All heavy atoms as an XYZ file, in Angstrom:
852
protein
N     198.114    -62.664    122.655
C     198.424    -64.046    122.325
C     198.108    -64.251    120.846
O     197.208    -63.631    120.310
C     197.587    -64.993    123.195
C     197.793    -66.454    122.869
S     196.833    -67.600    123.880
C     197.715    -67.501    125.398
N     198.839    -65.153    120.215
C     198.543    -65.477    118.823
C     197.989    -66.901    118.716
O     197.935    -67.643    119.705
C     199.762    -65.271    117.928
C     200.950    -66.135    118.292
O     200.778    -67.187    118.947
O     202.078    -65.780    117.931
N     197.554    -67.254    117.521
C     196.933    -68.561    117.280
C     197.889    -69.692    117.633
O     197.499    -70.669    118.296
C     196.443    -68.665    115.816
C     196.055    -70.090    115.469
C     195.284    -67.711    115.566
N     199.141    -69.589    117.221
C     200.120    -70.640    117.508
C     200.218    -70.913    119.007
O     200.137    -72.069    119.445
C     201.490    -70.260    116.948
C     202.587    -71.204    117.341
C     202.760    -72.406    116.681
C     203.444    -70.904    118.395
C     203.760    -73.291    117.050
C     204.451    -71.775    118.770
C     204.615    -72.978    118.098
N     200.390    -69.865    119.793
C     200.532    -70.054    121.242
C     199.257    -70.592    121.879
O     199.323    -71.392    122.815
C     200.970    -68.748    121.899
C     202.421    -68.455    121.608
O     203.280    -69.301    121.776
N     202.700    -67.252    121.133
N     198.103    -70.191    121.373
C     196.847    -70.735    121.883
C     196.762    -72.230    121.612
O     196.381    -73.018    122.487
C     195.663    -70.006    121.258
N     197.134    -72.633    120.394
C     197.090    -74.054    120.039
C     198.055    -74.875    120.897
O     197.774    -76.026    121.235
C     197.406    -74.245    118.563
C     196.389    -73.670    117.589
C     196.922    -73.751    116.161
C     195.056    -74.383    117.708
N     199.197    -74.292    121.218
C     200.177    -74.987    122.064
C     199.682    -75.076    123.510
O     199.969    -76.046    124.206
C     201.521    -74.252    122.034
C     202.231    -74.265    120.701
C     202.787    -75.615    120.349
C     204.011    -75.910    121.169
N     204.677    -77.139    120.800
N     198.934    -74.083    123.954
C     198.517    -73.982    125.346
C     197.314    -74.862    125.698
O     197.277    -75.478    126.753
C     198.196    -72.516    125.663
C     197.752    -72.187    127.076
C     198.915    -72.372    128.044
C     197.253    -70.753    127.139
N     196.342    -74.935    124.801
C     195.073    -75.607    125.104
C     195.237    -77.121    125.060
O     195.763    -77.672    124.097
C     193.977    -75.175    124.120
C     193.765    -73.673    124.192
C     192.675    -75.916    124.407
C     192.880    -73.127    123.081
N     194.755    -77.778    126.114
C     194.735    -79.239    126.185
C     193.414    -79.698    126.788
O     192.785    -78.965    127.545
C     195.858    -79.769    127.083
C     197.236    -79.568    126.546
C     198.282    -80.221    127.454
O     198.015    -80.554    128.605
N     199.466    -80.397    126.921
N     192.992    -80.912    126.451
C     191.841    -81.554    127.066
C     192.315    -82.849    127.693
O     192.903    -83.691    127.015
C     190.747    -81.856    126.032
C     190.008    -80.637    125.589
C     190.216    -80.106    124.331
C     189.106    -80.013    126.431
C     189.542    -78.980    123.924
C     188.425    -78.884    126.036
C     188.645    -78.362    124.776
N     192.062    -82.999    128.979
C     192.490    -84.191    129.707
C     193.966    -84.487    129.458
O     194.355    -85.623    129.220
C     191.635    -85.403    129.331
C     190.189    -85.229    129.740
O     189.938    -84.596    130.793
O     189.300    -85.713    129.008
N     194.758    -83.448    129.459
C     196.208    -83.531    129.284
C     196.625    -84.086    127.920
O     197.708    -84.628    127.764
C     196.855    -84.336    130.413
C     196.550    -83.766    131.753
N     197.193    -82.659    132.248
C     195.642    -84.118    132.693
C     196.713    -82.364    133.436
N     195.768    -83.227    133.737
N     195.748    -83.950    126.942
C     196.043    -84.370    125.568
C     196.024    -83.135    124.673
O     195.294    -82.188    124.938
C     194.998    -85.372    125.070
C     194.964    -86.667    125.854
C     196.278    -87.420    125.763
O     196.851    -87.567    124.691
N     196.769    -87.902    126.891
N     196.811    -83.150    123.589
C     196.805    -82.008    122.662
C     195.414    -81.755    122.082
O     194.586    -82.659    121.974
C     197.775    -82.427    121.559
C     198.602    -83.501    122.157
C     197.743    -84.187    123.183
N     195.192    -80.535    121.698
C     193.930    -80.106    121.116
C     193.682    -80.781    119.772
O     194.601    -80.925    118.962
C     193.988    -78.585    120.922
C     192.804    -77.892    120.289
C     191.569    -78.043    121.168
C     193.118    -76.423    120.100
N     192.447    -81.216    119.541
C     192.046    -81.757    118.244
C     191.916    -80.577    117.287
O     191.017    -79.751    117.420
C     190.712    -82.497    118.375
C     190.211    -83.042    117.062
O     190.721    -82.725    115.993
N     189.187    -83.873    117.143
N     192.791    -80.493    116.319
C     192.837    -79.345    115.419
C     191.590    -79.211    114.551
O     191.328    -78.145    114.013
C     194.076    -79.423    114.536
C     195.335    -79.212    115.294
N     196.544    -79.694    114.880
C     195.588    -78.545    116.457
C     197.490    -79.349    115.755
N     196.927    -78.664    116.709
N     190.811    -80.265    114.419
C     189.600    -80.197    113.601
C     188.464    -79.478    114.319
O     187.427    -79.221    113.718
C     189.163    -81.599    113.190
C     190.175    -82.274    112.286
C     189.783    -83.696    111.958
O     188.954    -84.303    112.622
N     190.393    -84.242    110.925
N     188.652    -79.162    115.574
C     187.604    -78.508    116.346
C     187.915    -77.048    116.645
O     187.357    -76.474    117.571
C     187.380    -79.260    117.667
C     186.830    -80.651    117.461
C     186.659    -81.381    118.780
O     187.615    -81.587    119.507
N     185.425    -81.732    119.073
N     188.781    -76.429    115.840
C     189.185    -75.051    116.076
C     188.687    -74.165    114.941
O     188.856    -74.498    113.770
C     190.724    -74.936    116.168
C     191.143    -73.509    116.443
C     191.266    -75.860    117.242
N     188.050    -73.055    115.311
C     187.620    -72.061    114.324
C     188.054    -70.677    114.799
O     188.330    -70.469    115.977
C     186.094    -72.076    114.083
C     185.642    -73.386    113.465
C     185.333    -71.782    115.354
N     188.089    -69.758    113.852
C     188.399    -68.368    114.144
C     187.082    -67.601    114.077
O     186.322    -67.750    113.109
C     189.382    -67.777    113.112
C     190.630    -68.635    112.970
C     189.693    -66.327    113.431
C     191.675    -68.418    114.007
N     186.795    -66.785    115.094
C     185.553    -66.010    115.100
C     185.848    -64.536    115.348
O     186.916    -64.175    115.848
C     184.568    -66.486    116.187
O     185.088    -66.164    117.470
C     184.301    -67.973    116.092
N     184.852    -63.732    115.026
C     184.947    -62.317    115.368
C     184.486    -62.156    116.821
O     184.048    -63.143    117.449
C     184.150    -61.458    114.386
C     182.636    -61.626    114.481
O     182.136    -62.259    115.448
O     181.945    -61.125    113.592
N     184.578    -60.973    117.382
C     184.210    -60.793    118.798
C     182.760    -61.143    119.148
O     182.453    -61.418    120.303
C     184.486    -59.310    119.044
C     185.556    -58.964    118.070
C     185.228    -59.787    116.844
N     181.865    -61.170    118.149
C     180.469    -61.526    118.429
C     180.235    -63.030    118.374
O     179.131    -63.489    118.632
C     179.524    -60.839    117.428
O     179.766    -61.359    116.112
C     179.688    -59.323    117.440
N     181.259    -63.791    117.996
C     181.123    -65.242    117.913
C     180.802    -65.750    116.523
O     180.639    -66.950    116.321
N     180.719    -64.846    115.558
C     180.448    -65.260    114.186
C     181.724    -65.818    113.565
O     182.741    -65.129    113.511
C     179.959    -64.069    113.367
C     179.655    -64.417    111.931
C     179.192    -63.208    111.149
C     179.010    -63.593    109.697
N     178.806    -62.417    108.859
N     181.678    -67.064    113.097
C     182.879    -67.652    112.486
C     183.327    -66.885    111.249
O     182.511    -66.429    110.461
C     182.440    -69.061    112.104
C     181.255    -69.344    112.957
C     180.574    -68.023    113.167
N     184.623    -66.740    111.109
C     185.206    -66.133    109.919
C     185.613    -67.293    109.022
O     186.608    -67.970    109.287
C     186.408    -65.266    110.292
C     186.990    -64.533    109.107
O     187.352    -65.215    108.110
O     187.086    -63.299    109.174
N     184.831    -67.514    107.979
C     185.032    -68.683    107.106
C     186.405    -68.688    106.455
O     187.062    -69.733    106.395
C     183.933    -68.743    106.054
N     186.843    -67.545    105.981
C     188.126    -67.482    105.280
C     189.284    -67.823    106.211
O     190.134    -68.657    105.880
C     188.325    -66.090    104.685
C     189.539    -65.980    103.803
C     189.660    -64.605    103.147
O     188.628    -63.997    102.829
O     190.802    -64.167    102.970
N     189.318    -67.194    107.373
C     190.401    -67.473    108.326
C     190.299    -68.890    108.881
O     191.316    -69.564    109.050
C     190.386    -66.456    109.471
C     190.746    -65.016    109.105
C     190.658    -64.123    110.340
C     192.123    -64.936    108.486
N     189.083    -69.358    109.157
C     188.900    -70.719    109.678
C     189.341    -71.763    108.657
O     189.976    -72.759    109.013
C     187.448    -70.954    110.084
O     187.108    -70.155    111.191
N     189.005    -71.538    107.381
C     189.417    -72.472    106.327
C     190.930    -72.486    106.168
O     191.530    -73.543    105.990
C     188.759    -72.127    104.995
C     187.278    -72.449    104.961
O     186.798    -73.169    105.866
O     186.595    -71.984    104.031
N     191.543    -71.298    106.230
C     192.998    -71.224    106.129
C     193.652    -71.947    107.303
O     194.602    -72.715    107.119
C     193.451    -69.758    106.081
C     194.959    -69.520    106.028
C     195.593    -70.186    104.813
C     195.249    -68.023    106.045
N     193.127    -71.727    108.499
C     193.672    -72.412    109.676
C     193.493    -73.924    109.554
O     194.422    -74.684    109.836
C     193.024    -71.894    110.953
C     193.530    -72.524    112.247
C     195.025    -72.272    112.441
C     192.740    -71.995    113.439
N     192.328    -74.368    109.114
C     192.078    -75.804    108.962
C     193.034    -76.421    107.942
O     193.561    -77.519    108.165
C     190.629    -76.043    108.543
N     193.265    -75.719    106.844
C     194.195    -76.209    105.826
C     195.604    -76.307    106.395
O     196.288    -77.330    106.226
C     194.165    -75.283    104.616
C     194.995    -75.809    103.465
O     194.793    -76.978    103.072
O     195.845    -75.054    102.962
N     196.016    -75.262    107.081
C     197.348    -75.250    107.697
C     197.497    -76.395    108.699
O     198.467    -77.143    108.657
C     197.571    -73.903    108.381
S     199.094    -73.787    109.341
N     196.519    -76.530    109.578
C     196.629    -77.550    110.629
C     196.519    -78.967    110.081
O     197.104    -79.898    110.644
C     195.587    -77.300    111.716
C     195.786    -76.010    112.508
C     194.671    -75.818    113.525
C     197.150    -75.987    113.187
N     195.821    -79.140    108.965
C     195.765    -80.477    108.364
C     197.146    -80.876    107.851
O     197.562    -82.033    107.993
C     194.730    -80.548    107.248
O     195.141    -79.803    106.126
N     197.876    -79.920    107.288
C     199.249    -80.204    106.833
C     200.167    -80.443    108.032
O     201.008    -81.342    108.007
C     199.799    -79.044    105.993
C     199.000    -78.695    104.766
C     198.917    -79.803    103.765
C     198.235    -79.391    102.483
N     196.815    -79.077    102.567
N     199.988    -79.651    109.060
C     200.786    -79.831    110.279
C     200.565    -81.228    110.848
O     201.521    -81.931    111.181
C     200.437    -78.745    111.320
C     200.972    -79.108    112.698
C     200.969    -77.385    110.877
N     199.314    -81.647    110.939
C     199.004    -82.966    111.500
C     199.592    -84.104    110.677
O     199.954    -85.144    111.212
C     197.485    -83.148    111.631
C     196.885    -82.304    112.736
O     197.640    -81.832    113.617
O     195.653    -82.092    112.715
N     199.695    -83.917    109.382
C     200.225    -84.965    108.501
C     201.749    -85.012    108.523
O     202.342    -86.083    108.605
C     199.733    -84.762    107.047
C     198.232    -84.982    106.964
C     200.468    -85.689    106.089
C     197.621    -84.561    105.640
N     202.377    -83.838    108.467
C     203.807    -83.805    108.184
C     204.729    -83.521    109.363
O     205.909    -83.852    109.289
C     204.100    -82.772    107.082
C     203.540    -83.157    105.751
C     202.415    -82.520    105.257
C     204.110    -84.166    104.996
C     201.876    -82.878    104.026
C     203.596    -84.531    103.776
C     202.464    -83.886    103.286
N     204.237    -82.885    110.414
C     205.157    -82.546    111.497
C     204.564    -82.886    112.860
O     203.371    -83.123    112.985
C     205.584    -81.059    111.460
C     204.422    -80.139    111.779
C     206.191    -80.683    110.129
C     204.849    -78.684    111.956
N     205.426    -82.890    113.849
C     205.006    -83.098    115.230
C     204.869    -81.719    115.872
O     205.854    -81.088    116.236
C     206.041    -83.936    115.973
C     205.646    -84.225    117.405
O     204.560    -83.783    117.848
O     206.428    -84.904    118.094
N     203.617    -81.253    115.973
C     203.343    -79.908    116.476
C     203.872    -79.712    117.894
O     204.294    -78.618    118.256
C     201.835    -79.642    116.426
C     201.450    -78.206    116.618
C     201.703    -77.271    115.631
C     200.821    -77.793    117.774
C     201.343    -75.944    115.785
C     200.459    -76.467    117.945
C     200.721    -75.542    116.945
N     203.893    -80.767    118.676
C     204.331    -80.641    120.068
C     205.806    -80.281    120.185
O     206.233    -79.747    121.210
C     204.044    -81.927    120.848
O     204.833    -82.986    120.354
N     206.590    -80.550    119.149
C     208.023    -80.232    119.214
C     208.349    -78.848    118.649
O     209.475    -78.379    118.794
C     208.862    -81.271    118.452
O     208.504    -81.239    117.070
C     208.656    -82.666    119.028
N     207.368    -78.210    118.037
C     207.592    -76.874    117.469
C     207.578    -75.842    118.590
O     206.668    -75.829    119.417
C     206.521    -76.550    116.440
N     208.588    -74.990    118.610
C     208.676    -73.953    119.638
C     208.252    -72.584    119.146
O     208.124    -71.655    119.941
C     210.107    -73.871    120.180
C     210.483    -75.126    120.930
O     209.711    -75.650    121.709
N     211.682    -75.619    120.658
N     208.063    -72.468    117.827
C     207.693    -71.172    117.262
C     207.005    -71.381    115.921
O     207.046    -72.473    115.343
C     208.937    -70.300    117.072
O     209.760    -70.854    116.065
N     206.400    -70.314    115.435
C     205.790    -70.360    114.106
C     206.874    -70.645    113.065
O     206.657    -71.418    112.132
C     205.061    -69.034    113.801
C     204.571    -69.009    112.368
C     203.905    -68.822    114.768
N     208.037    -70.066    113.250
C     209.140    -70.294    112.310
C     209.501    -71.778    112.234
O     209.800    -72.288    111.149
C     210.353    -69.467    112.711
N     209.477    -72.475    113.367
C     209.748    -73.922    113.366
C     208.736    -74.663    112.498
O     209.096    -75.556    111.731
C     209.695    -74.497    114.777
C     210.864    -74.097    115.653
O     211.859    -73.562    115.129
O     210.768    -74.327    116.888
N     207.465    -74.310    112.640
C     206.404    -74.963    111.863
C     206.618    -74.713    110.375
O     206.592    -75.642    109.562
C     205.007    -74.461    112.303
C     203.919    -74.987    111.370
C     204.720    -74.856    113.742
N     206.835    -73.457    110.024
C     207.004    -73.098    108.613
C     208.264    -73.748    108.035
O     208.241    -74.282    106.912
C     207.032    -71.568    108.436
C     205.718    -70.947    108.935
C     207.317    -71.187    106.988
C     204.458    -71.496    108.305
N     209.356    -73.738    108.786
C     210.594    -74.380    108.321
C     210.386    -75.873    108.081
O     210.834    -76.425    107.066
C     211.727    -74.172    109.323
C     212.243    -72.748    109.361
O     211.919    -71.959    108.444
O     212.961    -72.418    110.337
N     209.710    -76.548    109.007
C     209.450    -77.985    108.847
C     208.562    -78.255    107.641
O     208.815    -79.187    106.872
C     208.816    -78.566    110.110
C     209.789    -78.704    111.255
O     211.019    -78.553    111.040
O     209.329    -78.950    112.399
N     207.512    -77.445    107.462
C     206.638    -77.631    106.308
C     207.396    -77.366    105.004
O     207.173    -78.050    104.006
C     205.409    -76.723    106.407
C     204.368    -77.128    107.449
C     203.276    -76.072    107.548
C     203.767    -78.491    107.141
N     208.284    -76.393    105.027
C     209.094    -76.098    103.836
C     209.987    -77.288    103.477
O     210.119    -77.648    102.292
C     209.942    -74.852    104.071
C     210.863    -74.527    102.950
N     210.418    -74.040    101.741
C     212.206    -74.647    102.835
C     211.443    -73.867    100.936
N     212.540    -74.226    101.569
N     210.577    -77.921    104.485
C     211.469    -79.047    104.254
C     210.733    -80.326    103.857
O     211.258    -81.126    103.082
C     212.303    -79.326    105.500
C     213.370    -78.298    105.853
C     213.971    -78.608    107.221
C     214.454    -78.270    104.788
N     209.534    -80.520    104.398
C     208.863    -81.807    104.255
C     207.729    -81.844    103.240
O     207.153    -82.909    103.007
C     208.329    -82.255    105.621
C     209.393    -82.431    106.706
C     208.746    -82.655    108.065
C     210.328    -83.573    106.353
N     207.384    -80.690    102.670
C     206.280    -80.646    101.713
C     206.699    -79.859    100.472
O     207.627    -79.066    100.522
C     205.034    -79.960    102.312
O     205.305    -78.565    102.482
C     204.627    -80.581    103.640
N     205.979    -80.047     99.389
C     206.245    -79.242     98.182
C     205.417    -77.954     98.144
O     205.231    -77.369     97.082
C     205.835    -80.200     97.055
C     204.725    -80.995     97.647
C     205.098    -81.179     99.111
N     204.915    -77.519     99.289
C     204.066    -76.328     99.317
C     204.843    -75.104     98.828
O     205.983    -74.881     99.238
C     203.551    -76.071    100.733
C     202.566    -77.095    101.278
C     202.349    -76.891    102.778
C     201.247    -76.999    100.534
N     204.212    -74.301     97.970
C     204.890    -73.098     97.480
C     205.038    -72.041     98.574
O     204.316    -72.051     99.575
C     203.977    -72.597     96.351
C     202.671    -73.248     96.566
C     202.912    -74.498     97.365
N     205.953    -71.135     98.338
C     206.278    -70.097     99.313
C     205.062    -69.261     99.698
O     204.882    -68.942    100.868
C     207.383    -69.189     98.756
C     207.724    -68.055     99.685
C     208.480    -68.272    100.833
C     207.273    -66.762     99.431
C     208.776    -67.233    101.705
C     207.567    -65.717    100.292
C     208.321    -65.961    101.426
O     208.605    -64.932    102.289
N     204.204    -68.913     98.723
C     203.055    -68.062     99.046
C     202.067    -68.764     99.979
O     201.453    -68.132    100.833
C     202.359    -67.545     97.791
C     201.841    -68.641     96.883
O     202.419    -69.749     96.865
O     200.859    -68.380     96.159
N     201.951    -70.066     99.859
C     201.081    -70.826    100.773
C     201.686    -70.833    102.180
O     200.993    -70.594    103.171
C     200.859    -72.269    100.265
C     200.145    -73.115    101.305
C     200.094    -72.243     98.951
N     202.979    -71.084    102.260
C     203.645    -71.080    103.570
C     203.563    -69.702    104.219
O     203.420    -69.595    105.440
C     205.100    -71.519    103.427
C     205.305    -72.967    102.997
C     206.782    -73.235    102.739
C     204.746    -73.932    104.011
N     203.611    -68.668    103.411
C     203.488    -67.306    103.926
C     202.099    -67.084    104.539
O     201.966    -66.469    105.603
C     203.737    -66.314    102.797
C     203.921    -64.896    103.250
C     204.311    -64.002    102.087
O     203.499    -63.843    101.138
O     205.429    -63.478    102.129
N     201.067    -67.601    103.891
C     199.705    -67.488    104.428
C     199.556    -68.303    105.714
O     198.895    -67.877    106.652
C     198.667    -67.928    103.391
C     198.557    -66.985    102.214
C     198.172    -65.569    102.610
O     197.193    -65.409    103.359
O     198.850    -64.628    102.170
N     200.169    -69.474    105.747
C     200.150    -70.282    106.968
C     200.821    -69.528    108.115
O     200.341    -69.541    109.248
C     200.858    -71.616    106.756
C     200.123    -72.626    105.907
C     200.716    -73.840    105.606
C     198.853    -72.389    105.400
C     200.068    -74.794    104.837
C     198.201    -73.323    104.632
C     198.811    -74.528    104.354
O     198.165    -75.467    103.603
N     201.918    -68.879    107.818
C     202.609    -68.110    108.845
C     201.707    -66.987    109.366
O     201.615    -66.768    110.572
C     203.911    -67.528    108.297
C     204.683    -66.739    109.329
C     206.052    -66.304    108.843
O     206.501    -66.729    107.784
N     206.703    -65.475    109.607
N     201.024    -66.316    108.469
C     200.131    -65.226    108.876
C     199.014    -65.721    109.792
O     198.706    -65.071    110.788
C     199.516    -64.545    107.651
C     200.482    -63.695    106.880
C     199.789    -63.085    105.678
C     200.743    -62.364    104.758
N     200.066    -61.877    103.545
N     198.400    -66.858    109.464
C     197.296    -67.339    110.294
C     197.810    -67.806    111.652
O     197.168    -67.595    112.672
C     196.450    -68.427    109.590
C     195.131    -68.659    110.353
C     197.197    -69.736    109.455
C     194.206    -67.496    110.408
N     198.977    -68.421    111.687
C     199.520    -68.862    112.977
C     199.958    -67.680    113.840
O     199.956    -67.772    115.067
C     200.688    -69.825    112.762
C     200.308    -71.185    112.178
C     201.566    -71.982    111.839
C     199.409    -71.960    113.131
N     200.307    -66.563    113.208
C     200.705    -65.368    113.947
C     199.536    -64.415    114.207
O     199.711    -63.378    114.849
C     201.798    -64.616    113.181
C     203.112    -65.368    113.159
C     204.180    -64.703    112.310
O     203.845    -63.820    111.458
O     205.359    -65.057    112.488
N     198.336    -64.779    113.736
C     197.154    -63.934    113.933
C     196.920    -63.712    115.430
O     196.858    -64.662    116.208
C     195.927    -64.600    113.312
C     194.603    -63.939    113.620
C     194.457    -62.581    112.961
O     194.752    -62.438    111.785
N     194.014    -61.603    113.715
N     196.802    -62.459    115.819
C     196.551    -62.127    117.224
C     195.107    -62.453    117.577
O     194.187    -62.215    116.795
C     196.820    -60.648    117.497
C     198.262    -60.243    117.269
C     199.180    -60.949    118.238
C     200.620    -60.498    118.037
N     201.569    -61.406    118.622
N     194.925    -63.021    118.752
C     193.584    -63.297    119.260
C     193.409    -62.588    120.595
O     194.376    -62.332    121.306
C     193.305    -64.804    119.388
C     194.282    -65.476    120.358
C     193.337    -65.478    118.023
C     193.919    -66.903    120.702
N     192.165    -62.284    120.897
C     191.863    -61.578    122.140
C     191.199    -62.466    123.182
O     191.157    -62.109    124.349
C     190.939    -60.378    121.878
O     189.719    -60.850    121.301
C     191.610    -59.375    120.949
N     190.680    -63.606    122.727
C     189.894    -64.438    123.625
C     189.838    -65.860    123.082
O     190.011    -66.089    121.891
C     188.475    -63.859    123.721
C     187.695    -64.381    124.895
O     188.217    -65.107    125.731
N     186.439    -64.017    124.967
N     189.583    -66.795    123.960
C     189.341    -68.186    123.579
C     188.001    -68.567    124.175
O     187.775    -68.403    125.379
C     190.438    -69.132    124.118
C     191.805    -68.733    123.559
C     190.105    -70.577    123.770
C     192.970    -69.455    124.209
N     187.095    -69.047    123.333
C     185.775    -69.450    123.793
C     185.605    -70.952    123.593
O     185.807    -71.460    122.487
C     184.680    -68.697    123.025
C     183.302    -69.075    123.519
O     183.034    -69.023    124.709
N     182.426    -69.458    122.608
N     185.247    -71.652    124.646
C     184.977    -73.076    124.568
C     183.474    -73.239    124.337
O     182.684    -73.101    125.266
C     185.408    -73.796    125.857
C     186.889    -73.761    126.072
C     187.481    -72.717    126.757
C     187.699    -74.762    125.573
C     188.851    -72.665    126.949
C     189.070    -74.723    125.751
C     189.647    -73.670    126.437
N     183.094    -73.487    123.103
C     181.684    -73.632    122.733
C     181.304    -75.103    122.848
O     181.287    -75.834    121.861
C     181.452    -73.103    121.325
N     180.983    -75.520    124.058
C     180.739    -76.942    124.313
C     179.522    -77.472    123.554
O     179.521    -78.620    123.121
C     180.573    -77.200    125.808
O     179.512    -76.431    126.326
N     178.502    -76.640    123.371
C     177.320    -77.103    122.633
C     177.625    -77.344    121.161
O     176.961    -78.136    120.510
C     176.166    -76.112    122.792
C     176.436    -74.755    122.239
N     177.261    -73.846    122.867
C     176.012    -74.167    121.104
C     177.326    -72.746    122.151
N     176.598    -72.901    121.075
N     178.637    -76.673    120.618
C     179.064    -76.880    119.229
C     180.259    -77.825    119.137
O     180.663    -78.201    118.045
C     179.484    -75.550    118.591
C     178.421    -74.514    118.497
C     179.022    -73.275    117.834
C     178.290    -72.017    118.139
N     178.959    -70.827    117.581
N     180.827    -78.172    120.275
C     182.053    -78.960    120.355
C     183.170    -78.308    119.555
O     183.878    -78.950    118.777
C     181.816    -80.396    119.903
C     180.856    -81.142    120.799
C     180.705    -82.594    120.415
O     180.987    -83.001    119.294
N     180.263    -83.389    121.369
N     183.334    -76.980    119.762
C     184.348    -76.201    119.071
C     185.134    -75.344    120.045
O     184.632    -74.963    121.102
C     183.711    -75.256    118.043
C     183.071    -75.861    116.819
C     182.400    -74.769    115.990
C     184.090    -76.594    115.970
N     186.340    -75.048    119.646
C     187.151    -74.046    120.320
C     187.170    -72.852    119.382
O     187.580    -72.966    118.227
C     188.601    -74.536    120.558
C     188.610    -75.825    121.345
C     189.438    -73.440    121.204
C     187.981    -75.744    122.712
N     186.703    -71.720    119.872
C     186.658    -70.511    119.059
C     187.781    -69.583    119.480
O     187.847    -69.164    120.636
C     185.312    -69.810    119.225
C     184.134    -70.656    118.793
C     182.790    -70.029    119.091
O     182.719    -69.098    119.935
O     181.803    -70.482    118.505
N     188.668    -69.297    118.548
C     189.738    -68.333    118.779
C     189.239    -66.995    118.261
O     188.974    -66.850    117.055
C     191.010    -68.762    118.063
C     191.540    -70.157    118.411
C     192.789    -70.468    117.600
C     191.819    -70.283    119.886
N     189.039    -66.050    119.159
C     188.428    -64.767    118.818
C     189.521    -63.777    118.441
O     190.404    -63.474    119.256
C     187.604    -64.224    120.006
C     186.940    -62.917    119.629
C     186.581    -65.264    120.463
N     189.452    -63.270    117.219
C     190.457    -62.339    116.749
C     190.004    -60.892    116.961
O     188.816    -60.615    117.045
C     190.810    -62.558    115.288
C     189.710    -62.169    114.304
C     189.684    -60.896    113.750
C     188.730    -63.069    113.937
C     188.694    -60.526    112.863
C     187.737    -62.709    113.047
C     187.724    -61.433    112.514
O     186.737    -61.079    111.638
N     190.970    -60.018    117.040
C     190.687    -58.592    117.147
C     190.545    -58.046    115.731
O     191.487    -58.138    114.941
C     191.815    -57.871    117.878
N     189.383    -57.513    115.378
C     189.220    -56.999    114.025
C     190.103    -55.787    113.771
O     190.390    -55.008    114.693
C     187.747    -56.614    113.962
C     187.329    -56.423    115.378
C     188.221    -57.315    116.195
N     190.553    -55.655    112.526
C     191.359    -54.497    112.155
C     190.451    -53.271    112.077
O     189.343    -53.352    111.585
C     192.051    -54.738    110.823
C     193.034    -55.898    110.783
C     193.556    -56.091    109.376
C     194.191    -55.636    111.747
N     190.938    -52.174    112.567
C     190.129    -50.948    112.556
C     190.559    -50.081    111.386
O     191.665    -49.981    111.022
C     190.311    -50.193    113.884
C     189.481    -48.925    113.868
C     189.934    -51.070    115.031
């Protein structure tokens, strides 16, 4: 599964996931600041400019952001990479009030 599909899948009380409560972690649960910051930046733009619920693919998100924002191509490319990042697990850290998307580290 990738980050995009996880974000589309997870709901609380039949409501979309609050994007401000999502972080990327390694398999031990340690947050990856760089990936989490990139995801937060991407999702903040998504929340402002597009309706995430109508996007069917990462390409839809990137195409909409390209049309509706002045973001440069290299930024959109990074957004695409984070949304396509493969994850191995989803951890609901209720004590932190976070959703942790656990990525598979590159070997």
